C-alpha positions in Angstrom: -23.7 6.9 -32.7 -24.2 10.7 -32.2 -22.7 10.4 -28.7 -19.6 8.6 -30.0 -19.1 11.2 -32.8 -19.4 14.0 -30.2 -16.8 12.3 -28.0 -14.3 11.9 -30.9 -14.9 15.6 -31.8 -14.1 16.6 -28.2 -10.9 14.7 -28.1 -9.8 16.4 -31.4 -10.4 19.9 -30.1 -9.0 19.5 -26.6 -5.6 21.2 -27.5 -7.6 24.2 -28.6 -9.9 24.6 -25.7 -9.5 28.0 -23.9 -7.8 28.0 -20.5 -10.9 29.4 -18.9 -12.9 26.3 -20.0 -10.2 23.9 -18.6 -10.4 25.9 -15.3 -14.1 25.2 -15.1 -13.3 21.5 -15.4 -10.6 21.7 -12.9 -12.9 23.3 -10.3 -15.1 20.3 -10.5 -12.4 17.6 -10.5 -9.5 19.1 -8.6 -9.6 20.3 -5.0 -7.7 23.5 -5.7 -4.0 24.2 -5.6 -3.3 24.3 -1.9 -3.4 21.7 0.8 -5.5 24.0 3.0 -8.3 24.1 0.4 -8.0 20.3 -0.2 -8.3 19.5 3.5 -11.5 21.6 3.7 -13.0 19.5 1.0 -11.8 16.3 2.8 -13.7 17.5 5.9 -16.8 18.1 3.9 -16.7 14.7 2.3 -16.1 13.1 5.8 -19.2 14.9 7.1 -21.2 13.3 4.3 -20.0 9.8 5.2 -17.1 9.4 2.7 -13.5 8.4 3.4 -10.8 10.1 1.3 -7.4 9.6 -0.1 -5.3 12.7 -1.1 -3.0 12.9 -4.1 -0.7 15.8 -5.0 -1.0 16.2 -8.7 2.1 15.5 -10.8 4.6 12.8 -11.5 8.1 12.3 -13.0 10.0 14.8 -10.7 13.1 16.0 -12.6 15.6 16.5 -9.7 16.2 15.6 -6.1 15.0 19.0 -4.9 11.7 18.6 -6.5 11.2 15.1 -5.3 12.2 16.1 -1.7 9.8 19.0 -1.8 6.9 16.7 -2.8 7.9 14.3 0.0 7.9 17.1 2.5 4.4 18.2 1.4 3.1 14.6 1.8 4.7 14.4 5.3 3.1 17.6 6.3 -0.3 16.3 5.0 0.0 13.3 7.3 0.6 15.6 10.3 -2.4 17.9 9.4 -4.7 15.0 8.7 -3.8 13.6 12.1 -4.2 16.9 13.9 -7.6 17.6 12.3 -8.8 14.0 13.0 -9.8 13.4 9.3 -10.8 10.1 7.8 -8.2 10.4 5.1 -5.1 8.6 3.9 -2.5 9.4 1.1 -1.7 8.1 -2.3 1.7 8.7 -3.9 3.3 8.0 -7.2 6.8 6.6 -7.1 8.0 8.8 -10.0 6.7 11.9 -8.1 9.0 11.2 -5.2 12.1 10.5 -7.3 11.9 7.1 -9.1 13.0 8.5 -12.5 16.0 10.1 -10.8 17.1 6.9 -9.0 15.6 4.0 -7.1 17.5 4.8 -4.0 16.1 8.4 -4.0 12.6 7.1 -4.3 13.2 4.5 -1.6 14.6 7.1 0.8 11.7 9.4 0.3 9.2 6.5 0.6 10.7 5.5 4.0 10.3 9.1 5.2 6.6 8.9 4.3 6.3 5.4 5.7 7.7 6.6 9.0 5.3 9.5 9.0 2.3 7.2 8.3 3.4 5.0 11.2 3.8 8.0 13.5 0.3 9.3 12.7 -1.3 5.8 12.6 -2.3 6.3 9.0 -2.2 4.3 5.7 0.0 4.8 2.6 -1.1 3.8 -0.9 1.7 3.4 -3.5 0.0 4.1 -6.8 0.8 2.2 -10.0 2.0 4.0 -13.0 3.0 2.7 -16.5 4.3 -0.9 -17.0 7.9 0.5 -17.2 7.9 0.8 -13.4 5.5 -2.0 -12.3 8.3 -4.3 -11.1 10.1 -1.6 -9.2 6.8 -0.3 -7.6 5.9 -3.8 -6.4 9.5 -4.3 -5.0 9.2 -1.0 -3.1 5.8 -2.0 -1.8 7.1 -5.4 -0.6 10.0 -3.7 1.1 7.6 -1.3 2.8 5.4 -4.1 4.1 8.3 -5.6 6.0 8.5 -2.3 7.9 4.9 -1.2 8.4 1.7 -3.2 7.7 -0.6 -0.3 6.7 0.7 0.0 3.1 -1.2 -0.8 -0.1 -0.6 -0.9 -3.8 -2.5 -0.9 -7.0 -3.1 -3.5 -9.8 -4.4 -2.7 -13.2 -6.9 -5.1 -14.9 -5.7 -4.2 -18.4 -2.3 -5.9 -17.7 -2.0 -9.6 -18.4 0.5 -9.9 -15.5 -1.9 -8.6 -12.8 -3.4 -12.1 -12.2 0.0 -13.4 -11.4 0.9 -10.4 -9.3 -2.3 -10.7 -7.3 -1.5 -14.4 -6.5 1.9 -13.4 -5.2 0.5 -10.5 -3.2 -2.2 -12.9 -1.7 0.5 -14.7 0.3 0.4 -11.7 2.6 -2.6 -12.1 4.9 -2.8 -8.4 5.4 -2.7 -7.5 1.7 -4.6 -4.4 0.6 -4.7 -3.3 -3.0 -6.7 -1.0 -5.3 -8.1 -2.6 -8.4 -8.6 -0.4 -11.4 -8.8 -0.9 -15.1 -5.7 1.2 -15.9 -5.2 4.5 -17.8 -1.9 4.0 -19.4 -1.5 3.1 -23.1 0.3 -0.2 -23.1 1.5 -2.6 -25.9 -0.9 -5.4 -26.9 1.9 -7.8 -26.0 1.5 -7.0 -22.3 -2.0 -5.4 -22.1 -5.6 -6.2 -23.0 -6.9 -3.8 -25.5 -10.6 -4.4 -25.7 -12.8 -2.8 -23.1 -15.0 -5.8 -22.7 -12.1 -8.0 -22.0 -10.6 -5.6 -19.5 -13.9 -5.5 -17.7 -14.0 -9.3 -17.7 -10.5 -9.4 -16.2 -11.4 -6.8 -13.6 -14.2 -9.0 -12.4 -12.0 -12.1 -12.5 -9.4 -10.4 -10.3 -12.1 -9.0 -8.0 -13.6 -12.5 -7.5 -10.1 -13.9 -6.7 -9.6 -11.2 -4.1 -12.9 -11.9 -2.5 -12.4 -15.7 -2.5 -9.0 -15.3 -0.8 -10.1 -12.7 1.7 -7.9 -9.9 0.3 -8.9 -6.4 1.1 -9.7 -4.6 -2.2 -10.4 -1.0 -3.1 -12.9 -1.3 -6.0 -12.0 1.6 -8.3 -14.4 2.0 -11.2 -17.0 4.4 -12.5 -18.4 1.8 -14.9 -22.0 1.3 -13.8 -22.2 -2.2 -15.4 -19.1 -3.2 -13.5 -20.7 -1.9 -10.3 -23.9 -3.9 -10.9 -21.8 -7.1 -11.4 -19.7 -6.3 -8.4 -22.8 -6.1 -6.3 -23.9 -9.5 -7.7 -20.5 -11.1 -6.7 -20.7 -9.5 -3.2 -24.2 -11.0 -2.7 -23.2 -14.4 -4.2 -20.1 -14.8 -2.0 -21.7 -13.0 1.0 -18.6 -10.8 1.3 -18.3 -8.9 4.6 -18.3 -5.1 4.4 -14.9 -4.9 6.1 -13.2 -6.7 3.2 -13.6 -4.0 0.5 -14.4 -0.4 -0.2 -15.5 1.4 -3.3 -13.2 4.1 -4.7 -14.1 7.0 -7.0 -12.5 10.1 -8.4 -13.5 13.4 -6.9 -16.2 15.1 -9.0 -17.1 12.2 -11.3 -20.9 11.8 -11.6 -22.0 8.3 -10.4 -25.8 8.4 -11.1 -26.7 7.8 -7.5 -24.3 4.9 -6.9 -22.4 6.7 -4.2 -25.5 7.2 -2.2 -26.5 3.6 -2.9 -23.1 2.3 -1.5 -23.6 4.3 1.7 -27.2 3.1 2.1 -25.9 -0.5 1.8 -23.3 0.2 4.6 -20.4 0.0 2.1 -17.3 2.2 2.6 -16.7 4.7 -0.1 -13.3 6.4 -0.5 -13.0 9.5 -2.7 -9.7 10.0 -4.5 -9.1 13.8 -4.2 -6.3 15.3 -6.3 -5.0 18.8 -5.7 -2.0 20.9 -6.6 -0.4 23.2 -9.2 -0.4 20.6 -12.0 -4.2 20.9 -12.3 -4.1 21.7 -16.1 -2.4 18.4 -17.2 -4.7 16.4 -14.9 -7.8 18.1 -16.3 -6.8 17.5 -19.9 -6.2 13.8 -19.1 -9.7 13.6 -17.4 -11.1 15.1 -20.6 -9.4 12.6 -22.9 -10.4 9.7 -20.7 -14.0 10.9 -20.4 -15.1 13.4 -23.1 -18.6 13.3 -21.5 -17.2 15.8 -19.0 -17.7 18.5 -21.7 -21.4 17.6 -21.8 -21.7 17.9 -18.0 -20.0 21.3 -18.0 -22.2 22.6 -20.8 -25.3 21.4 -19.0 -24.2 23.3 -15.9 -23.6 26.5 -17.9 -27.0 26.4 -19.5 -28.7 25.7 -16.2 -27.1 28.8 -14.8 
């Protein structure tokens, strides 16, 4: 009860928190503003046994120049990842490379990144955003798959449509998707609202993926979901090359990351960086007000 009251209080005061406090949060959950700093963090994570996916913070580019600049940054990342021999791929948001401006612009920029992924023998993850662009995102993903196999997308367990989408995706024997609960506020007409029901659908989709031998990135920080995921893996005797666990950089996992590694399971850390650190940090706070508690504990320890 007290914990719930504290979280509601934190959400209320977020707009009034000083910039210095948000910066403290950003240092923990964002790999800096530059690609150079982010790649150093990638190297450190690799040395500790973790794979990585890099994401340049931001979405909804407002013009062609901005979308092209982001595309160029991602293309350069592929080159630097390849040259440094890092275990790291890339995740992009369609609106960040121009989808709001025009589908053709996003497609052109996506093909640029697809070619660079192919050239550097790497993987491209097309992230999922709000339901307004779900159809277009899946269309772009399917187009990409006809040109290069090492492409994946994302399905959100909160959306009713995800079960149907997964069944369609499963017709591709080389399907690779990230399964997450979803962070966007959606209408009750198209999205499950209760957390317990979203969790149930998450496990339902996961089981379907396992049973149909679809590679899945299991993206959750919910410890109960992780326990039940382990149960399904054991029950179905799923090979370790059919899935990976995915987590956000900096989020406490109560020893589960180490447990995954000990079990021989791949763990991929989603590492965001870039100039839009403030908006991202605020979103992390709203999604998980417990972060304030973690920060305060660190301050008092010091």
